[in-house]
Biopython code that builds the backbone (N, CA, C, O; Angstrom):
import numpy as np
from Bio.PDB.StructureBuilder import StructureBuilder

atoms = [
    (1, "UNK", "N", (35.273, 17.158, -1.782)),
    (1, "UNK", "CA", (34.934, 17.854, -0.553)),
    (1, "UNK", "C", (36.084, 18.765, -0.122)),
    (1, "UNK", "O", (35.855, 19.854, 0.404)),
    (2, "UNK", "N", (37.293, 18.325, -0.341)),
    (2, "UNK", "CA", (38.475, 19.113, 0.035)),
    (2, "UNK", "C", (38.532, 20.421, -0.745)),
    (2, "UNK", "O", (38.948, 21.448, -0.208)),
    (3, "UNK", "N", (38.115, 20.386, -2.013)),
    (3, "UNK", "CA", (38.123, 21.596, -2.844)),
    (3, "UNK", "C", (37.175, 22.645, -2.278)),
    (3, "UNK", "O", (37.465, 23.840, -2.340)),
    (4, "UNK", "N", (36.056, 22.212, -1.731)),
    (4, "UNK", "CA", (35.105, 23.147, -1.131)),
    (4, "UNK", "C", (35.730, 23.811, 0.095)),
    (4, "UNK", "O", (35.586, 25.019, 0.285)),
    (5, "UNK", "N", (36.415, 23.040, 0.920)),
    (5, "UNK", "CA", (37.073, 23.593, 2.108)),
    (5, "UNK", "C", (38.140, 24.606, 1.699)),
    (5, "UNK", "O", (38.235, 25.673, 2.306)),
    (6, "UNK", "N", (38.936, 24.296, 0.690)),
    (6, "UNK", "CA", (39.975, 25.203, 0.222)),
    (6, "UNK", "C", (39.368, 26.481, -0.329)),
    (6, "UNK", "O", (39.889, 27.571, -0.094)),
    (7, "UNK", "N", (38.270, 26.353, -1.060)),
    (7, "UNK", "CA", (37.595, 27.512, -1.627)),
    (7, "UNK", "C", (37.061, 28.420, -0.522)),
    (7, "UNK", "O", (37.160, 29.643, -0.619)),
    (8, "UNK", "N", (36.502, 27.830, 0.515)),
    (8, "UNK", "CA", (35.977, 28.600, 1.641)),
    (8, "UNK", "C", (37.103, 29.341, 2.341)),
    (8, "UNK", "O", (36.937, 30.503, 2.710)),
    (9, "UNK", "N", (38.233, 28.698, 2.528)),
    (9, "UNK", "CA", (39.371, 29.347, 3.173)),
    (9, "UNK", "C", (39.856, 30.532, 2.348)),
    (9, "UNK", "O", (40.224, 31.567, 2.904)),
    (10, "UNK", "N", (39.858, 30.386, 1.027)),
    (10, "UNK", "CA", (40.275, 31.484, 0.160)),
    (10, "UNK", "C", (39.346, 32.670, 0.320)),
    (10, "UNK", "O", (39.808, 33.810, 0.373)),
    (11, "UNK", "N", (38.049, 32.428, 0.399)),
    (11, "UNK", "CA", (37.082, 33.514, 0.522)),
    (11, "UNK", "C", (37.195, 34.209, 1.866)),
    (11, "UNK", "O", (36.907, 35.402, 1.962)),
    (12, "UNK", "N", (37.606, 33.497, 2.906)),
    (12, "UNK", "CA", (37.786, 34.128, 4.213)),
    (12, "UNK", "C", (38.864, 35.194, 4.153)),
    (12, "UNK", "O", (38.792, 36.185, 4.880)),
    (13, "UNK", "N", (39.854, 35.011, 3.308)),
    (13, "UNK", "CA", (40.931, 35.976, 3.183)),
    (13, "UNK", "C", (40.538, 37.152, 2.294)),
    (13, "UNK", "O", (41.278, 38.131, 2.198)),
    (14, "UNK", "N", (39.380, 37.062, 1.646)),
    (14, "UNK", "CA", (38.888, 38.153, 0.817)),
    (14, "UNK", "C", (38.343, 39.284, 1.669)),
    (14, "UNK", "O", (38.204, 40.408, 1.187)),
    (15, "UNK", "N", (38.032, 39.005, 2.930)),
    (15, "UNK", "CA", (37.489, 39.997, 3.846)),
    (15, "UNK", "C", (38.573, 40.385, 4.845)),
    (15, "UNK", "O", (39.210, 39.531, 5.462)),
    (16, "UNK", "N", (38.765, 41.692, 4.987)),
    (16, "UNK", "CA", (39.813, 42.202, 5.877)),
    (16, "UNK", "C", (39.188, 42.973, 7.035)),
    (16, "UNK", "O", (38.130, 43.584, 6.890)),
    (17, "UNK", "N", (39.851, 42.937, 8.175)),
    (17, "UNK", "CA", (39.444, 43.754, 9.315)),
    (17, "UNK", "C", (40.063, 45.139, 9.163)),
    (17, "UNK", "O", (40.931, 45.352, 8.316)),
    (18, "UNK", "N", (39.611, 46.070, 9.983)),
    (18, "UNK", "CA", (40.181, 47.421, 9.958)),
    (18, "UNK", "C", (41.671, 47.379, 10.311)),
    (18, "UNK", "O", (42.465, 48.137, 9.753)),
    (19, "UNK", "N", (42.039, 46.512, 11.216)),
    (19, "UNK", "CA", (43.448, 46.377, 11.604)),
    (19, "UNK", "C", (44.292, 45.899, 10.423)),
    (19, "UNK", "O", (45.384, 46.414, 10.185)),
    (20, "UNK", "N", (43.784, 44.916, 9.690)),
    (20, "UNK", "CA", (44.507, 44.402, 8.524)),
    (20, "UNK", "C", (44.636, 45.475, 7.444)),
    (20, "UNK", "O", (45.682, 45.603, 6.809)),
    (21, "UNK", "N", (43.562, 46.244, 7.239)),
    (21, "UNK", "CA", (43.613, 47.325, 6.249)),
    (21, "UNK", "C", (44.631, 48.376, 6.689)),
    (21, "UNK", "O", (45.402, 48.875, 5.869)),
    (22, "UNK", "N", (44.635, 48.709, 7.962)),
    (22, "UNK", "CA", (45.584, 49.695, 8.493)),
    (22, "UNK", "C", (47.022, 49.243, 8.249)),
    (22, "UNK", "O", (47.862, 50.044, 7.839)),
    (23, "UNK", "N", (47.303, 47.987, 8.494)),
    (23, "UNK", "CA", (48.651, 47.462, 8.265)),
    (23, "UNK", "C", (48.984, 47.483, 6.773)),
    (23, "UNK", "O", (50.095, 47.848, 6.390)),
    (24, "UNK", "N", (48.034, 47.097, 5.940)),
    (24, "UNK", "CA", (48.229, 47.045, 4.494)),
    (24, "UNK", "C", (48.497, 48.437, 3.927)),
    (24, "UNK", "O", (49.372, 48.613, 3.080)),
    (25, "UNK", "N", (47.734, 49.426, 4.404)),
    (25, "UNK", "CA", (47.869, 50.794, 3.889)),
    (25, "UNK", "C", (48.875, 51.632, 4.679)),
    (25, "UNK", "O", (49.159, 52.777, 4.325)),
    (26, "UNK", "N", (49.401, 51.054, 5.735)),
    (26, "UNK", "CA", (50.380, 51.734, 6.592)),
    (26, "UNK", "C", (49.830, 53.040, 7.154)),
    (26, "UNK", "O", (50.449, 54.101, 7.072)),
    (27, "UNK", "N", (48.638, 52.910, 7.729)),
    (27, "UNK", "CA", (48.033, 54.040, 8.427)),
    (27, "UNK", "C", (47.442, 53.508, 9.724)),
    (27, "UNK", "O", (47.365, 52.297, 9.931)),
    (28, "UNK", "N", (47.031, 54.408, 10.584)),
    (28, "UNK", "CA", (46.509, 53.961, 11.873)),
    (28, "UNK", "C", (45.117, 53.355, 11.719)),
    (28, "UNK", "O", (44.387, 53.635, 10.768)),
    (29, "UNK", "N", (44.789, 52.529, 12.675)),
    (29, "UNK", "CA", (43.473, 51.896, 12.735)),
    (29, "UNK", "C", (42.397, 52.978, 12.779)),
    (29, "UNK", "O", (41.379, 52.872, 12.095)),
    (30, "UNK", "N", (42.620, 54.005, 13.574)),
    (30, "UNK", "CA", (41.657, 55.097, 13.720)),
    (30, "UNK", "C", (41.428, 55.822, 12.391)),
    (30, "UNK", "O", (40.298, 56.187, 12.068)),
    (31, "UNK", "N", (42.496, 56.028, 11.626)),
    (31, "UNK", "CA", (42.378, 56.682, 10.320)),
    (31, "UNK", "C", (41.560, 55.837, 9.365)),
    (31, "UNK", "O", (40.729, 56.367, 8.627)),
    (32, "UNK", "N", (41.778, 54.538, 9.366)),
    (32, "UNK", "CA", (41.002, 53.627, 8.511)),
    (32, "UNK", "C", (39.520, 53.744, 8.842)),
    (32, "UNK", "O", (38.691, 53.877, 7.942)),
    (33, "UNK", "N", (39.183, 53.695, 10.123)),
    (33, "UNK", "CA", (37.785, 53.781, 10.545)),
    (33, "UNK", "C", (37.190, 55.133, 10.145)),
    (33, "UNK", "O", (36.089, 55.192, 9.596)),
    (34, "UNK", "N", (37.911, 56.205, 10.418)),
    (34, "UNK", "CA", (37.403, 57.541, 10.084)),
    (34, "UNK", "C", (37.190, 57.710, 8.584)),
    (34, "UNK", "O", (36.187, 58.285, 8.163)),
    (35, "UNK", "N", (38.115, 57.219, 7.783)),
    (35, "UNK", "CA", (37.971, 57.331, 6.331)),
    (35, "UNK", "C", (36.827, 56.457, 5.820)),
    (35, "UNK", "O", (36.152, 56.822, 4.857)),
    (36, "UNK", "N", (36.607, 55.312, 6.454)),
    (36, "UNK", "CA", (35.485, 54.454, 6.074)),
    (36, "UNK", "C", (34.161, 55.132, 6.429)),
    (36, "UNK", "O", (33.211, 55.080, 5.648)),
    (37, "UNK", "N", (34.095, 55.757, 7.584)),
    (37, "UNK", "CA", (32.881, 56.463, 7.999)),
    (37, "UNK", "C", (32.555, 57.579, 7.011)),
    (37, "UNK", "O", (31.390, 57.788, 6.673)),
    (38, "UNK", "N", (33.579, 58.296, 6.545)),
    (38, "UNK", "CA", (33.383, 59.391, 5.590)),
    (38, "UNK", "C", (33.160, 58.898, 4.170)),
    (38, "UNK", "O", (32.886, 59.693, 3.271)),
    (39, "UNK", "N", (33.277, 57.588, 3.960)),
    (39, "UNK", "CA", (33.071, 57.022, 2.631)),
    (39, "UNK", "C", (34.300, 57.103, 1.744)),
    (39, "UNK", "O", (34.210, 56.868, 0.539)),
    (40, "UNK", "N", (35.441, 57.431, 2.321)),
    (40, "UNK", "CA", (36.685, 57.539, 1.555)),
    (40, "UNK", "C", (37.351, 56.188, 1.343)),
    (40, "UNK", "O", (38.169, 56.038, 0.436)),
    (41, "UNK", "N", (37.013, 55.217, 2.157)),
    (41, "UNK", "CA", (37.488, 53.840, 2.006)),
    (41, "UNK", "C", (36.265, 52.945, 1.852)),
    (41, "UNK", "O", (35.286, 53.110, 2.579)),
    (42, "UNK", "N", (36.309, 51.999, 0.915)),
    (42, "UNK", "CA", (35.163, 51.103, 0.729)),
    (42, "UNK", "C", (35.103, 50.053, 1.831)),
    (42, "UNK", "O", (35.993, 49.209, 1.942)),
    (43, "UNK", "N", (34.069, 50.105, 2.633)),
    (43, "UNK", "CA", (33.915, 49.144, 3.715)),
    (43, "UNK", "C", (32.480, 49.096, 4.200)),
    (43, "UNK", "O", (31.656, 49.931, 3.829)),
    (44, "UNK", "N", (32.197, 48.122, 5.023)),
    (44, "UNK", "CA", (30.859, 47.947, 5.600)),
    (44, "UNK", "C", (30.983, 47.813, 7.106)),
    (44, "UNK", "O", (31.855, 47.108, 7.616)),
    (45, "UNK", "N", (30.097, 48.501, 7.807)),
    (45, "UNK", "CA", (30.061, 48.360, 9.252)),
    (45, "UNK", "C", (29.044, 47.293, 9.610)),
    (45, "UNK", "O", (27.896, 47.335, 9.167)),
    (46, "UNK", "N", (29.475, 46.347, 10.410)),
    (46, "UNK", "CA", (28.607, 45.269, 10.882)),
    (46, "UNK", "C", (28.603, 45.368, 12.403)),
    (46, "UNK", "O", (29.556, 44.969, 13.072)),
    (47, "UNK", "N", (27.517, 45.907, 12.928)),
    (47, "UNK", "CA", (27.492, 46.201, 14.363)),
    (47, "UNK", "C", (28.526, 47.283, 14.643)),
    (47, "UNK", "O", (28.467, 48.367, 14.061)),
    (48, "UNK", "N", (29.462, 46.997, 15.521)),
    (48, "UNK", "CA", (30.520, 47.961, 15.818)),
    (48, "UNK", "C", (31.811, 47.659, 15.052)),
    (48, "UNK", "O", (32.806, 48.369, 15.197)),
    (49, "UNK", "N", (31.786, 46.609, 14.241)),
    (49, "UNK", "CA", (32.986, 46.186, 13.511)),
    (49, "UNK", "C", (32.939, 46.641, 12.057)),
    (49, "UNK", "O", (31.868, 46.742, 11.459)),
    (50, "UNK", "N", (34.098, 46.909, 11.505)),
    (50, "UNK", "CA", (34.203, 47.251, 10.087)),
    (50, "UNK", "C", (34.860, 46.106, 9.353)),
    (50, "UNK", "O", (35.795, 45.486, 9.862)),
    (51, "UNK", "N", (34.371, 45.820, 8.149)),
    (51, "UNK", "CA", (34.949, 44.794, 7.294)),
    (51, "UNK", "C", (35.150, 45.393, 5.906)),
    (51, "UNK", "O", (34.373, 46.232, 5.452)),
    (52, "UNK", "N", (36.207, 44.942, 5.252)),
    (52, "UNK", "CA", (36.613, 45.493, 3.969)),
    (52, "UNK", "C", (36.917, 44.366, 2.999)),
    (52, "UNK", "O", (37.508, 43.355, 3.378)),
    (53, "UNK", "N", (36.516, 44.536, 1.758)),
    (53, "UNK", "CA", (36.835, 43.588, 0.703)),
    (53, "UNK", "C", (38.276, 43.822, 0.267)),
    (53, "UNK", "O", (38.658, 44.944, -0.064)),
    (54, "UNK", "N", (39.064, 42.768, 0.267)),
    (54, "UNK", "CA", (40.460, 42.892, -0.157)),
    (54, "UNK", "C", (40.542, 43.452, -1.579)),
    (54, "UNK", "O", (41.382, 44.305, -1.866)),
    (55, "UNK", "N", (39.674, 42.975, -2.461)),
    (55, "UNK", "CA", (39.675, 43.439, -3.845)),
    (55, "UNK", "C", (39.384, 44.943, -3.914)),
    (55, "UNK", "O", (40.038, 45.662, -4.669)),
    (56, "UNK", "N", (38.416, 45.420, -3.136)),
    (56, "UNK", "CA", (38.074, 46.849, -3.133)),
    (56, "UNK", "C", (39.221, 47.700, -2.599)),
    (56, "UNK", "O", (39.492, 48.782, -3.119)),
    (57, "UNK", "N", (39.885, 47.213, -1.572)),
    (57, "UNK", "CA", (41.020, 47.947, -1.005)),
    (57, "UNK", "C", (42.170, 47.989, -2.004)),
    (57, "UNK", "O", (42.819, 49.024, -2.158)),
    (58, "UNK", "N", (42.426, 46.885, -2.677)),
    (58, "UNK", "CA", (43.499, 46.852, -3.674)),
    (58, "UNK", "C", (43.175, 47.791, -4.839)),
    (58, "UNK", "O", (44.080, 48.431, -5.376)),
    (59, "UNK", "N", (41.905, 47.886, -5.239)),
    (59, "UNK", "CA", (41.510, 48.803, -6.292)),
    (59, "UNK", "C", (41.623, 50.252, -5.827)),
    (59, "UNK", "O", (41.945, 51.140, -6.617)),
    (60, "UNK", "N", (41.355, 50.486, -4.541)),
    (60, "UNK", "CA", (41.463, 51.817, -3.962)),
    (60, "UNK", "C", (42.890, 52.343, -4.080)),
    (60, "UNK", "O", (43.115, 53.512, -4.389)),
    (61, "UNK", "N", (43.841, 51.457, -3.827)),
    (61, "UNK", "CA", (45.256, 51.836, -3.871)),
    (61, "UNK", "C", (45.632, 52.058, -5.312)),
    (61, "UNK", "O", (46.781, 52.388, -5.607)),
]
sb = StructureBuilder()
sb.init_structure("model")
sb.init_model(0)
sb.init_chain("A")
sb.init_seg("    ")
for serial, (resi, resn, name, xyz) in enumerate(atoms, 1):
    if name == "N":
        sb.init_residue(resn, " ", resi, " ")
    sb.init_atom(name, np.array(xyz, "f"), 0.0, 1.0, " ", f" {name:<3s}", serial, name[0])
structure = sb.get_structure()
């Protein structure tokens, strides 16, 4: 059961917020959102929030 909990925690870190992406790429939060809207950054909008796959962002770089 513990392995399942650890696996779930690992997957939670696979998804990044726009703020986390901005810090990772050293650009502003607004730039991350604008580039995601234009399709220049791989991300998904969920309601008013943006989420990004860590793997996709690392491949982008």
